[in-house]
N, C-alpha and C positions, 0 to 999 in steps of 0.2 A: 510649258503654259498650259492650263487646260483650256479647252475651248470656250468656257463659262467667263475665264478670266481676259480671254486674248477678245471674244464680243465686249466686255467690260470696258478694255483698254481701248479699244479703237471709238467706242461709244465714246469717253472720257475726253479722250484727244480729239476727236471731232468736233466737240462741244467748247473746248479750250481752245483748238485753232481757230474756227469759226465765228468766233463768239468775237464781240467788239473788244478791240483791246489795241496797244499802241501799237503794235505791226502791222496792224491790218488798217487804223486811220492812216498811219504814214504811206502804205503802200496807195493807199485811193487818193489821199493827196497827192503823190508824185505822179500818180497816171494821168489826174484831172488838169496837173500846170506842166507837165513833162511831157507826155505821153507814154505809152506803152514800154517802148525801145529803153525810154532813160529809167525806165522804174525797174530795170531787170536786175540791176544790181542789189535792189531792194528785195527781189525775189528770190533770186540766188543766195543773199545772204540770211535771211529768214530761213530757207528750205534746207539749206547746211547748217548756219547758227545754232538752231534751236535744237537738232539730233547731236551736235558738238558738245553744248550744254549738258547735254542729259548723258553722254560718253563721260566729260569732266565729273561729273556728280556721282556717277555709276561708278568712278574707278577712284575714287578718294577725296571729293572734296567735299562729300556729304560728313565723312569723319571729321574734317574740318570744321566743317559750320556746327558739328555737334559737340565738338571742344573747345571751339570758340565762338559763341552765337553771336557776340558784337560785330562779327564781320560781316553775317546776313545782315546785321542792320545797318552796317554803312552800306553795303550794296543795296538796300532798297531806299537810304537817302540818296546816293547818289543817281541812282534809276530816277527816283521822284525831281530832283534839280534837272536832271536832263529833260526828262518829257516835260516838266514849265518850261523850258527854256524852247522845244521844240513846237509847243503849243504856241507860244510867241513870235515864232519863226512863220509857223502855219498862218496863224492869223492876220500877221503882217503881211505875205505875199500877195501882191497884187493880180487877179487873175488875168490872164495874158494870153493873146491868139499867138504871141511867140513863144513856137515850142523850141528854138533854138539856143534857148536858156539853160546854163547846165545845172544839171540836178546835184546836188552838194551831199546827196547821199551816197556813198560808195560800198562796194562790197565788203570791205575790212570793215569799216563803221558798222554795217548793220551786224556783223558775226561778233563782233565786239559789243555789239549794245545787248545781245542776249544776254550775257553775262552780267549786266546792271539793270535790267527791263524785270521789276518784282514780278510780274504776270508769270514770265517764262522761267524764272528761278524758282517759284511757288509751285508751277507745275511740272517742273522738271524733278522736284526733288520728291512730289508727291508719287511720280511715276518710277521713279527709280527705287523707292521704299515698297510699294505696293505690287508693280508686276512683275520685278524681276527677284524671283528668289535664290536663295546660296546655293541650292541644291542643283539648279540647270541655270547657273548663271550666265555662260557663253551661250546657250540656246536663248534665251530669254530676253539677253542683250542685243542680239541680233536680229529678233523677230521684234522688237522694241523700236530699235532706231529705226531699223528698215518702214517701218508704217510711220515713223513719224516724220520720216524723210518725207513720204507721200502725201501724208495728210497735211503736211506745212506746206507744201509745194500746191496744193491744189485749194488750200483756203488762203494764201496769201495772191495768188492769181485771180480766184474771185474776186476778193476786196481790191485789187487794182483793176478788174475790170468794172466795177461801180463807179469808180473812179473816170476811168475814161467813157463809159456811158452817159456821165454827168455833164461830160467835154459836149458830147455828141448833142446833148438835151438844150445845149445852151443857143443851139439853131434857130431862130426864128421858126424857119422852114420846115423845122422837123418838126416842132412842137405845135405848127399847127395843123398837122394831122393827124395830131392825138385829139380826144373826146378834152372838153375843157376843165372837167377835175380831175385830170391827169395833167394837163399841159401848163394850169396856173402853177402847182405845188413843185413841177418840175422845172418851172422857169425861175420860180424862186428860190429853190434849193441849190438848182445850177451858179446861181449870181450869188448865194452867199455859201459857196461850198468850202471854202478854205472856213472863214469862224464856224461853222459846223464841224468839221475834222477836229481844229481847235478845241473847242468846246465839248465834243467829245472825249476828245484827250484828258482834258482837266476832269471829266466827269469820272473817268476811267480811274484816274489818280485817288480822287475822293474813294471810290467804292472799294481800293484797294487797303484803306486804312480804315475801313468800318469794319 
């Protein structure tokens, strides 16, 4: 992989990973409602699930997609249905200080979700077709997968911390020390955080179909 290609890949992967999407919204929602510790299954699931998706597409799944394009459409529909369900669950979750409630997301759930996550499938297919050449297949694959793991980890942790920060922001005492132009919107966002994440998830689905 040329240096220019490497830079382009890092920029694309960073933009895809850090931009709003299903994984990031679920991580923020989880950290807000259950805390960082109970969000670890999502963090690890995305960190290793997305690179695993790249590996699968890289080593044959892309051929299946090209031969049977209807399979990719079925995956997109299944992913959309799941995301709508998640948006409903997020919107109907009541904000609570009781962090002992079990987070329904598990490591295996999140890893498997990557294979029906429309955004993840599209990005993985683009990455394998653009940044992995047949001439240096093994070398490029190792580089792409390694970078994907690193960027996936930092992006999902960042979005988890956003959710955790909003939990801290719920405290009137914390907010009172901030300027009013910050405390008012933060208070509003914190109290309606689940609705915000649900709405953003629905918006993501709409954008994917545009």
